[in-house]
Structure formats: structure tokens, C-alpha cells
Short mmCIF file of the C-alpha atoms (twelve columns), coordinates in Angstrom:
data_MODEL
# 
_entry.id   MODEL 
# 
loop_
_atom_site.group_PDB 
_atom_site.id 
_atom_site.type_symbol 
_atom_site.label_atom_id 
_atom_site.label_alt_id 
_atom_site.label_comp_id 
_atom_site.label_asym_id 
_atom_site.label_seq_id 
_atom_site.Cartn_x 
_atom_site.Cartn_y 
_atom_site.Cartn_z 
_atom_site.pdbx_PDB_model_num 
ATOM 1   C CA . MET A 1   19.316  2.354   -1.738  1 
ATOM 2   C CA . VAL A 2   16.655  1.700   -4.363  1 
ATOM 3   C CA . LEU A 3   16.775  -1.534  -6.336  1 
ATOM 4   C CA . TYR A 4   16.074  -1.318  -10.052 1 
ATOM 5   C CA . LEU A 5   13.507  -3.881  -11.116 1 
ATOM 6   C CA . GLN A 6   11.438  -4.469  -14.170 1 
ATOM 7   C CA . LEU A 7   7.720   -4.059  -13.588 1 
ATOM 8   C CA . HIS A 8   6.951   -7.725  -14.246 1 
ATOM 9   C CA . ALA A 9   9.434   -8.873  -11.575 1 
ATOM 10  C CA . ALA A 10  8.000   -6.437  -9.029  1 
ATOM 11  C CA . ILE A 11  4.470   -7.640  -9.841  1 
ATOM 12  C CA . ASP A 12  5.570   -11.228 -9.187  1 
ATOM 13  C CA . GLU A 13  7.037   -10.204 -5.808  1 
ATOM 14  C CA . PHE A 14  3.894   -8.255  -4.885  1 
ATOM 15  C CA . VAL A 15  1.574   -11.123 -5.804  1 
ATOM 16  C CA . LEU A 16  3.580   -13.505 -3.610  1 
ATOM 17  C CA . TYR A 17  3.462   -10.965 -0.778  1 
ATOM 18  C CA . ILE A 18  -0.312  -10.489 -0.830  1 
ATOM 19  C CA . GLU A 19  -0.902  -14.200 -1.300  1 
ATOM 20  C CA . ILE A 20  1.437   -15.550 1.384   1 
ATOM 21  C CA . GLU A 21  2.180   -12.791 3.889   1 
ATOM 22  C CA . LYS A 22  -1.103  -10.876 3.701   1 
ATOM 23  C CA . ASN A 23  -3.208  -14.014 3.102   1 
ATOM 24  C CA . TYR A 24  -5.554  -12.256 0.660   1 
ATOM 25  C CA . SER A 25  -8.311  -14.345 -0.875  1 
ATOM 26  C CA . VAL A 26  -7.684  -16.129 -4.161  1 
ATOM 27  C CA . ASN A 27  -10.129 -13.790 -5.908  1 
ATOM 28  C CA . THR A 28  -8.370  -10.675 -4.592  1 
ATOM 29  C CA . VAL A 29  -4.930  -11.954 -5.557  1 
ATOM 30  C CA . THR A 30  -6.168  -12.890 -9.027  1 
ATOM 31  C CA . SER A 31  -7.833  -9.494  -9.485  1 
ATOM 32  C CA . TYR A 32  -4.775  -7.527  -8.365  1 
ATOM 33  C CA . GLU A 33  -2.497  -9.581  -10.580 1 
ATOM 34  C CA . TYR A 34  -4.835  -9.099  -13.558 1 
ATOM 35  C CA . ASP A 35  -4.991  -5.337  -12.991 1 
ATOM 36  C CA . LEU A 36  -1.211  -4.995  -12.747 1 
ATOM 37  C CA . GLN A 37  -0.612  -7.199  -15.789 1 
ATOM 38  C CA . LEU A 38  -3.084  -5.043  -17.721 1 
ATOM 39  C CA . PHE A 39  -1.055  -1.956  -16.770 1 
ATOM 40  C CA . LEU A 40  2.167   -3.708  -17.826 1 
ATOM 41  C CA . THR A 41  0.606   -4.624  -21.191 1 
ATOM 42  C CA . PHE A 42  -0.631  -1.055  -21.638 1 
ATOM 43  C CA . LEU A 43  2.879   0.325   -21.069 1 
ATOM 44  C CA . ALA A 44  4.489   -2.183  -23.426 1 
ATOM 45  C CA . ASP A 45  1.863   -1.642  -26.138 1 
ATOM 46  C CA . HIS A 46  2.402   2.126   -25.986 1 
ATOM 47  C CA . GLY A 47  6.191   1.944   -26.203 1 
ATOM 48  C CA . CYS A 48  6.765   2.963   -22.592 1 
ATOM 49  C CA . SER A 49  9.561   1.667   -20.402 1 
ATOM 50  C CA . THR A 50  8.630   -1.174  -18.068 1 
ATOM 51  C CA . CYS A 51  11.445  -0.347  -15.678 1 
ATOM 52  C CA . LEU A 52  9.680   0.268   -12.375 1 
ATOM 53  C CA . ASN A 53  11.464  3.536   -11.581 1 
ATOM 54  C CA . GLU A 54  10.722  5.006   -15.001 1 
ATOM 55  C CA . ILE A 55  6.923   4.812   -14.653 1 
ATOM 56  C CA . THR A 56  5.358   8.257   -14.437 1 
ATOM 57  C CA . LYS A 57  2.143   9.744   -13.094 1 
ATOM 58  C CA . ILE A 58  1.275   10.773  -16.646 1 
ATOM 59  C CA . GLN A 59  1.426   7.139   -17.782 1 
ATOM 60  C CA . VAL A 60  -0.900  6.136   -14.946 1 
ATOM 61  C CA . ARG A 61  -3.292  8.936   -15.927 1 
ATOM 62  C CA . ARG A 62  -3.224  7.823   -19.571 1 
ATOM 63  C CA . PHE A 63  -3.895  4.235   -18.499 1 
ATOM 64  C CA . ILE A 64  -6.985  5.379   -16.586 1 
ATOM 65  C CA . GLN A 65  -8.131  7.467   -19.567 1 
ATOM 66  C CA . TYR A 66  -7.598  4.438   -21.798 1 
ATOM 67  C CA . LEU A 67  -9.733  2.252   -19.525 1 
ATOM 68  C CA . LEU A 68  -12.547 4.780   -19.331 1 
ATOM 69  C CA . GLY A 69  -12.369 5.802   -23.002 1 
ATOM 70  C CA . LEU A 70  -11.351 3.063   -25.415 1 
ATOM 71  C CA . VAL A 71  -12.038 0.051   -23.218 1 
ATOM 72  C CA . LYS A 72  -15.220 1.610   -21.782 1 
ATOM 73  C CA . GLN A 73  -14.792 0.081   -18.342 1 
ATOM 74  C CA . LYS A 74  -17.191 1.124   -15.646 1 
ATOM 75  C CA . PRO A 75  -15.903 3.565   -13.007 1 
ATOM 76  C CA . ARG A 76  -16.131 0.851   -10.330 1 
ATOM 77  C CA . SER A 77  -13.782 -1.415  -12.314 1 
ATOM 78  C CA . VAL A 78  -11.396 1.470   -12.928 1 
ATOM 79  C CA . ASN A 79  -11.423 2.331   -9.212  1 
ATOM 80  C CA . ARG A 80  -10.334 -1.227  -8.398  1 
ATOM 81  C CA . LYS A 81  -7.461  -0.935  -10.861 1 
ATOM 82  C CA . ILE A 82  -6.427  2.355   -9.260  1 
ATOM 83  C CA . SER A 83  -6.567  0.678   -5.850  1 
ATOM 84  C CA . SER A 84  -4.410  -2.187  -7.156  1 
ATOM 85  C CA . LEU A 85  -1.829  0.260   -8.507  1 
ATOM 86  C CA . LYS A 86  -1.775  2.232   -5.240  1 
ATOM 87  C CA . SER A 87  -1.303  -0.905  -3.119  1 
ATOM 88  C CA . PHE A 88  1.415   -2.088  -5.478  1 
ATOM 89  C CA . ALA A 89  3.240   1.263   -5.387  1 
ATOM 90  C CA . LYS A 90  3.035   1.387   -1.586  1 
ATOM 91  C CA . TYR A 91  4.523   -2.125  -1.373  1 
ATOM 92  C CA . CYS A 92  7.310   -1.169  -3.813  1 
ATOM 93  C CA . LEU A 93  8.183   1.910   -1.748  1 
ATOM 94  C CA . ILE A 94  8.374   -0.139  1.463   1 
ATOM 95  C CA . GLU A 95  10.560  -2.768  -0.232  1 
ATOM 96  C CA . ARG A 96  12.725  -0.008  -1.752  1 
ATOM 97  C CA . TYR A 97  11.996  -1.131  -5.302  1 
ATOM 98  C CA . LEU A 98  10.677  2.345   -6.063  1 
ATOM 99  C CA . ALA A 99  12.073  5.814   -5.358  1 
ATOM 100 C CA . ASN A 100 8.901   7.826   -6.038  1 
ATOM 101 C CA . ASP A 101 5.230   6.880   -5.879  1 
ATOM 102 C CA . PHE A 102 3.851   7.124   -9.417  1 
ATOM 103 C CA . THR A 103 0.264   6.979   -8.079  1 
ATOM 104 C CA . ARG A 104 0.526   9.956   -5.749  1 
ATOM 105 C CA . ARG A 105 -1.145  13.198  -6.638  1 
ATOM 106 C CA . ASP A 106 0.856   16.353  -6.118  1 
# 
């Protein structure tokens, strides 16, 4: 059974997990949280649902295009954000917060 969570609640759970259970460094936790909050803001600003199970691969792709295009972030910074999203999605699948991985390529 998949639980239906809002993205912000799942981010909070993930941050606690990597901070306490995984014992990630303060810098890593802060970076991951920043990256995920940036994605949440992007979705909200573009009128997209922030329900975790309604996030699509297309929205992730548009977020990456936004970072590279309008925000002009360097590829290395964008790669970290992609890594943050992948780790987050993997955690959400394990915890059954998510039915499908929105970061997976088909």
C-alpha cells in the first residue's frame, strides 16, 4: 500500500532519515534539503501538484532544463540536484511513499 504524502512532508522525513539514520554530514544534509526545496518551489511556481505521487518525469526534466537555462547553473551543480532527487525518490519507494520513480529513465 502506498501512502499519499505531500512533497514537503516527504522531504522532511527524508532529511531526518539522512541526518539521523544515515549520519550524513551537516553540509550534505543542508545541500540535499536545499536541492529538494528548490524542486518543491519550482513545482509550486509552475502550477504543478506537490502531491508526491503526481510528480512526473517530464516535470523533473523541465526542472533540469530550468536550472541549466534560466538559472544558468553549472552542470556540476545540476548533477548534484539530480543526485539529490534520485536519492530522495529511492528513499520514498522504500518507505512506500511513492508508487513510481519519477527520476527513472525508461
